[in-house]
C-alpha positions in Angstrom: 0.0 0.0 0.0 1.3 3.5 -0.9 1.5 5.9 2.0 2.5 8.7 -0.4 1.8 9.2 -4.0 2.6 12.5 -5.7 1.8 12.8 -9.5 3.0 15.4 -11.9 4.1 17.9 -9.4 5.3 21.2 -10.9 6.5 24.1 -8.8 8.0 27.3 -10.3 9.7 30.2 -8.6 9.7 32.9 -11.2 11.6 31.4 -14.3 13.0 28.6 -12.2 11.2 25.2 -12.5 12.1 23.7 -9.1 9.9 20.7 -9.6 9.3 19.6 -13.2 6.6 17.0 -13.4 7.7 14.9 -10.5 6.1 11.5 -9.7 7.1 10.3 -6.2 5.8 7.2 -4.4 6.5 5.9 -0.9 5.3 2.6 0.4 3.8 2.3 3.9 6.3 1.5 6.7 9.4 2.0 4.6 12.4 4.3 4.9 12.7 6.1 1.6 15.7 8.3 0.7 15.0 11.3 -1.5 18.5 11.8 -2.9 20.0 14.6 -4.9 22.4 17.5 -5.0 21.7 20.7 -3.2 19.3 22.9 -5.0 17.7 20.1 -7.1 14.2 20.4 -5.7 14.1 17.8 -2.9 13.1 20.1 -0.1 10.7 21.9 -2.4 8.8 18.7 -3.1 8.6 17.8 0.6 7.5 21.3 1.5 4.7 20.9 -0.9 3.8 17.6 0.8 3.8 19.3 4.2 1.7 22.3 3.0 4.4 25.0 3.1 4.3 25.4 -0.6 1.4 24.9 -3.1 2.1 23.1 -6.3 1.4 24.8 -9.6 0.3 21.5 -11.1 -0.1 17.9 -9.9 -2.0 15.7 -7.4 -1.2 14.2 -4.0 -2.6 11.0 -2.5 -2.1 9.9 1.1 -2.9 6.2 1.9 -4.4 6.1 -1.7 -6.9 8.9 -1.0 -6.7 12.2 -2.8 -5.5 14.9 -0.5 -5.8 18.7 -0.5 -2.9 20.1 1.6 -3.0 23.9 2.0 -1.0 24.3 5.1 0.9 22.3 7.8 -2.3 21.9 9.8 -3.8 20.0 6.9 -0.7 17.9 6.7 -0.8 17.0 10.4 -4.5 16.1 10.1 -3.4 13.6 7.5 -0.7 12.2 9.7 2.2 14.0 8.1 5.0 15.6 10.1 8.2 17.3 9.1 11.6 17.9 10.8 13.3 20.8 9.1 17.0 21.2 8.5 16.9 24.4 10.7 15.1 23.6 13.9 11.9 25.4 14.8 12.4 25.5 18.6 12.1 28.2 21.3 15.4 28.1 23.1 14.2 29.5 26.4 11.4 27.0 26.7 11.8 23.5 28.1 11.8 20.3 26.0 8.2 19.6 27.2 7.0 23.1 26.4 8.4 23.0 22.9 6.9 19.6 22.2 3.3 20.5 23.4 3.1 24.1 22.3 0.0 24.7 20.2 -1.2 21.2 21.0 -1.7 21.2 24.7 -3.8 18.6 26.5 -6.9 19.9 28.4 -8.5 22.4 26.0 -8.8 25.9 27.4 -7.1 24.8 30.7 -3.7 23.3 30.2 -3.5 19.8 31.7 0.3 19.8 32.1 0.3 16.4 33.8 -1.6 14.7 30.9 0.7 16.4 28.4 3.8 15.3 30.2 2.5 11.7 30.5 1.7 11.5 26.8 5.2 12.7 25.9 6.9 10.4 28.5 5.1 7.4 26.9 6.6 8.4 23.5 10.1 8.8 25.0 9.9 5.4 26.7 8.4 3.7 23.6 11.1 4.9 21.2 14.1 5.2 23.7 14.8 8.8 23.2 16.6 9.4 26.6 15.9 13.1 27.0 15.1 15.3 30.0 11.7 16.9 29.5 12.4 19.7 31.9 15.8 20.8 30.4 15.7 24.1 28.4 16.4 23.6 24.8 19.1 26.2 24.8 21.2 23.8 26.9 20.8 20.8 24.5 23.2 19.5 21.9 22.2 19.7 18.3 21.4 15.9 18.3 19.1 16.3 21.3 17.3 19.3 19.7 16.6 17.1 16.7 15.1 14.5 19.0 12.8 17.2 20.3 11.7 18.0 16.8 10.9 14.3 16.1 9.0 14.0 19.3 6.9 17.1 18.3 5.8 15.3 15.1 5.0 12.1 17.0 3.1 13.9 19.7 0.9 15.5 16.9 0.1 12.0 15.7 2.4 11.8 12.6 2.5 8.4 10.8 4.6 9.8 7.9 7.7 11.7 9.1 9.8 13.8 6.6 13.4 14.6 7.7 15.2 17.3 5.6 19.0 16.8 5.7 18.8 15.6 9.3 22.5 14.6 9.6 24.1 17.8 8.2 25.1 19.1 11.6 25.4 15.9 13.6 28.4 14.1 14.9 29.0 10.5 13.7 27.8 9.2 17.1 24.6 11.4 16.8 24.0 10.1 13.3 24.1 6.5 14.6 21.6 7.3 17.4 19.3 9.0 14.9 19.4 6.0 12.7 18.5 3.7 15.6 15.5 5.9 16.3 14.4 5.9 12.7 14.6 2.1 12.4 12.6 1.8 15.6 10.0 4.2 14.2 9.8 2.1 11.1 9.3 -1.1 13.2 6.5 0.7 15.0 4.7 1.2 11.6 5.8 4.7 10.7 6.8 5.7 7.2 10.0 7.8 6.8 11.1 10.1 4.0 14.7 11.0 4.4 16.1 13.9 2.3 19.8 13.6 1.9 22.8 13.9 -0.5 25.0 11.5 1.5 25.5 8.2 -0.3 26.9 6.1 2.7 23.8 7.1 4.8 21.4 6.3 2.0 22.9 2.8 1.6 23.0 2.2 5.3 19.4 3.4 6.2 17.0 3.2 3.3 14.7 0.6 1.8 14.2 2.4 -1.5 15.7 5.5 -3.2 14.5 8.2 -5.6 17.1 10.4 -7.2 16.2 14.0 -8.3 18.4 16.0 -10.7 17.6 19.5 -11.9 14.0 19.2 -10.7 13.2 15.9 -12.3 13.2 12.3 -11.1 16.1 10.5 -12.9 16.4 7.3 -11.1 14.4 4.9 -8.7 15.5 1.7 -7.2 15.5 -0.7 -4.2 18.6 0.1 -2.1 19.7 -3.5 -2.3 19.9 -3.3 -6.1 22.4 -0.3 -6.4 25.7 1.0 -5.0 27.3 4.4 -4.1 29.1 4.7 -7.5 25.9 4.3 -9.4 24.0 6.7 -7.2 26.7 9.3 -7.5 26.6 9.2 -11.2 22.8 9.5 -11.3 22.9 12.5 -8.9 25.5 14.5 -10.7 25.0 13.3 -14.3 28.6 12.2 -14.7 31.1 10.0 -12.9 32.5 11.5 -9.7 35.9 10.8 -8.4 37.1 10.6 -4.8 39.8 13.2 -4.4 42.8 11.8 -2.6 46.0 13.7 -1.8 49.4 12.5 -3.0 52.3 12.6 -0.6 54.1 16.0 -0.8 57.5 15.9 -2.3 58.9 18.6 -0.1 57.5 21.0 2.4 58.7 24.5 3.1 59.2 26.5 6.2 56.7 26.7 9.1 53.8 29.1 8.3 51.5 28.5 11.3 53.0 27.8 14.7 50.9 27.1 17.7 52.8 27.0 20.9 51.4 25.8 24.2 47.8 27.2 23.8 45.1 25.9 26.2 42.0 25.0 24.2 39.7 24.1 27.0 39.7 24.8 30.8 39.4 21.0 31.5 42.4 20.2 29.4 45.4 19.1 31.4 47.8 19.7 28.6 48.4 22.6 26.2 48.5 22.2 22.4 51.4 22.8 20.1 51.1 22.3 16.3 53.0 23.4 13.2 51.8 23.7 9.6 54.4 24.1 6.9 54.2 25.6 3.4 52.9 23.0 0.9 51.2 20.6 3.4 47.9 19.9 4.9 47.6 19.2 8.5 44.2 17.6 9.3 42.5 17.9 12.7 40.4 14.9 13.4 38.1 14.3 16.4 34.5 14.2 17.5 32.9 17.7 17.5 33.2 19.5 20.9 36.8 18.4 21.7 38.5 21.7 21.1 38.0 22.2 17.3 35.8 25.3 17.7 38.2 26.8 20.2 41.2 26.1 17.9 39.4 27.7 15.0 38.4 30.7 17.0 41.9 31.3 18.5 43.6 31.2 15.1 41.0 33.3 13.3 40.8 35.9 16.0 37.3 35.4 17.1 38.3 33.9 20.5 40.8 35.2 23.0 44.0 33.3 23.6 44.5 33.2 27.3 47.7 31.0 27.3 50.3 30.3 24.7 51.3 31.9 21.4 50.1 31.7 17.7 52.4 32.8 15.0 51.7 33.3 11.3 54.9 33.6 9.2 56.9 34.2 12.4 54.6 37.1 13.7 52.7 36.6 16.9 49.0 37.2 16.1 47.2 36.2 19.3 46.5 39.9 20.1 45.9 41.0 16.6 42.4 41.7 15.1 41.2 39.6 12.2 42.0 42.3 9.7 45.7 42.3 10.6 45.8 38.5 10.4 44.4 38.7 6.9 47.2 41.2 5.9 49.7 38.5 7.1 48.2 36.0 4.7 45.3 34.3 6.5 42.5 32.9 4.4 39.6 31.6 6.5 36.7 29.2 5.7 34.7 29.1 8.9 32.7 26.0 10.2 29.6 28.1 10.4 29.4 30.0 7.1 26.0 31.5 7.8 27.1 33.1 11.0 30.8 34.0 10.3 31.3 34.2 6.5 28.3 35.7 4.8 25.3 38.0 5.2 22.3 36.1 3.6 20.5 39.3 2.6 23.5 40.9 0.9 24.2 40.3 -2.8 27.0 37.9 -4.0 29.1 40.9 -4.9 28.6 42.4 -1.5 29.5 39.2 0.3 32.7 38.9 -1.9 33.8 42.2 -0.3 33.3 41.1 3.3 36.6 41.3 5.3 38.4 43.0 2.4 36.5 46.3 2.2 39.6 48.3 3.3 41.9 46.7 0.7 43.3 49.2 -1.8 42.1 47.2 -4.8 38.5 47.7 -3.6 38.6 51.0 -1.7 39.9 54.4 -2.9 39.5 57.4 -0.7 36.7 55.8 1.3 34.7 54.7 -1.7 34.2 51.2 -2.9 35.4 50.5 -6.4 32.5 48.3 -7.4 33.8 47.7 -11.0 37.0 46.1 -9.7 35.1 44.2 -7.1 32.6 42.8 -9.6 35.4 41.9 -12.0 37.2 39.8 -9.4 33.9 38.3 -8.1 32.8 37.3 -11.6 36.2 35.6 -12.3 35.8 33.5 -9.1 32.3 32.5 -9.9 33.4 31.2 -13.2 36.5 29.5 -11.7 34.4 27.7 -9.1 31.5 27.0 -11.6 29.1 28.7 -9.1 25.4 28.4 -10.1 23.7 31.7 -9.6 21.5 34.2 -11.4 24.2 36.9 -11.2 26.3 39.0 -8.9 23.3 40.9 -7.6 21.4 37.8 -6.4 21.2 37.5 -2.6 23.7 34.9 -1.4 21.1 33.5 0.9 19.1 32.3 -2.2 21.9 30.0 -3.3 22.3 26.4 -2.3 24.8 25.6 0.5 27.4 24.3 -2.0 27.2 27.5 -4.1 27.4 29.6 -1.0 30.6 27.8 0.0 32.0 28.3 -3.5 31.6 32.0 -3.2 33.4 32.0 0.2 36.2 29.9 -1.2 36.5 32.2 -4.2 36.7 35.2 -1.9 39.2 33.8 0.5 41.5 32.3 -2.1 41.5 35.3 -4.5 43.8 37.3 -2.2 46.7 34.9 -2.5 46.8 33.7 1.2 49.9 32.0 2.5 47.9 30.1 5.1 44.4 28.7 4.9 42.3 27.9 8.0 39.6 25.6 6.7 36.9 24.3 9.1 34.2 21.8 8.3 34.4 22.8 4.5 31.9 20.3 3.2 29.4 20.2 6.0 26.0 20.2 4.3 27.4 20.0 0.8 26.5 17.5 -1.9 29.0 15.3 -3.7 29.5 17.5 -6.7 30.4 20.5 -4.4 32.5 18.3 -2.2 34.6 17.2 -5.1 35.2 20.8 -6.1 36.1 21.9 -2.6 38.6 19.0 -2.2 40.2 19.7 -5.6 40.6 23.3 -4.6 42.4 22.4 -1.3 44.9 20.2 -3.2 45.5 22.8 -5.8 46.3 25.3 -3.0 48.7 22.9 -1.4 50.4 22.4 -4.8 50.8 26.2 -4.9 52.7 26.0 -1.7 50.0 27.2 0.7 49.9 25.9 4.2 46.5 24.5 5.2 45.0 23.5 8.5 41.9 21.4 7.8 39.5 20.9 10.7 36.8 18.3 9.9 34.4 16.0 11.7 34.5 13.7 8.6 37.4 11.3 9.2 37.4 10.1 5.7 37.9 13.7 4.5 40.9 14.1 6.9 42.4 10.8 5.7 41.9 11.6 2.1 43.5 15.1 2.1 46.0 15.4 4.8 49.7 14.9 4.9 49.8 14.8 8.7 46.9 14.2 11.2 46.4 15.4 14.7 43.6 14.1 16.8 41.9 16.2 19.4 40.2 14.7 22.5 39.0 16.8 25.4 41.1 19.8 24.3 44.3 17.9 24.0 46.2 16.2 21.2 45.8 12.5 21.8 47.9 11.6 18.6 49.9 13.3 15.9 51.4 11.3 13.0 52.1 11.1 9.3 49.0 10.1 7.3 49.0 6.4 6.6 50.6 5.4 9.9 47.3 4.2 11.4 44.1 2.7 10.1 40.7 4.4 10.3 39.8 2.1 13.2 43.0 3.0 15.1 42.4 6.7 14.5 38.8 6.2 15.8 40.4 4.9 19.1 42.4 8.1 19.3 39.1 10.1 18.9 37.8 8.3 22.1 40.9 9.3 24.1 43.4 6.5 23.5 47.0 7.8 23.3 49.2 7.1 20.3 51.9 5.9 22.5 49.8 3.0 23.5 49.3 1.7 20.0 52.7 0.1 19.8 53.9 2.0 16.7 
């Protein structure tokens, strides 16, 4: 029996045909992955199913009955819930309050006890392990996602849509989420999982639908395909895994970190060196000092102990602007907060951080022609898909936003690149471009510090690897010295000296 059947769905935004005659079917009690690159229309299709958008053409059937879905309330009435990529929670309210808000038990008079009892039953039934009385502001990203899932279950959802649910999760949180989704399936729920990650698709799903450029290009049972075939269907060409070759020679130290303390709980300080023409990869589970390391190098976080040098100059007391003058290029882990202004145009975002540079500023006035010339060149170099320099950067897909940021930061000939979580939330085509760019920069003699929660990314690109655990370096070694499993042990606190190598 079909839980969902969408026929001939068309949705246009101006001249852009986001969904172009899509037929999409999901069977009852299955986990169905809706796969495709960023900006291909996956989220648009599911926003139509949830009532956030209205289709220009097409019909929707839920449990084989024609459905009219004008808003999310209609969707919930049909048993459809959606967990969005950007959570819709009130930080200062508790978990319980966020779950029941707008759907409280007791009518005009809130029956808090009945509401809590209903939510507690859901938590016990699906093994969520969450404190109902904790404020959302104090929760990890993974826990906030559980709150969103509980909200949909509390409202009676039998069909649950998850939009890129693993984009900001640690590997451990991803595994916990998958356990929950499998349990939901066993309980009779139907899951639609929007993603562009092939390994997750193969691990979790029963069936797969691939969308490219607003059209369905491939459907299959998961057991009948593989990652290589899916990658080709997503991108429309074969996609290579980018792997670094061993550097012939490396130059002088460019970044030197000497005895800095990343976290108060850390017993030891951290010292690291990155040389010209090499990539030093920082591995580890998020929350073990990566954000602090990124902040202290970039200048957004104060260094209370130790020294940081770029090309021999101490920078720990210098503002970001002065660090950039010394040759720092910076790709932050949170591009929305620290690298772009969504409501600004692409051209305006290309100026950020460089508005006082002589090539763009003369006697206090911005030289827009020079700015646009450079920005246009970088858009072409990175094959950025956009409507033009005047388009708001917030309207671009995540991959194209990242390409703009890479273009801006690499166009000023940096000597050192601080690159944090560069492919988080990106599709495989954009990932391939980002990785090739990093290796090209290395070949040009740039020094690169790569911070990533994706261990495969660190192992594929790095010449040397350092592993962070609780604010300390648990291991530092030449890439190839240890296996992925052994590095995983370092990520849980095991020291390299105990591995017998």
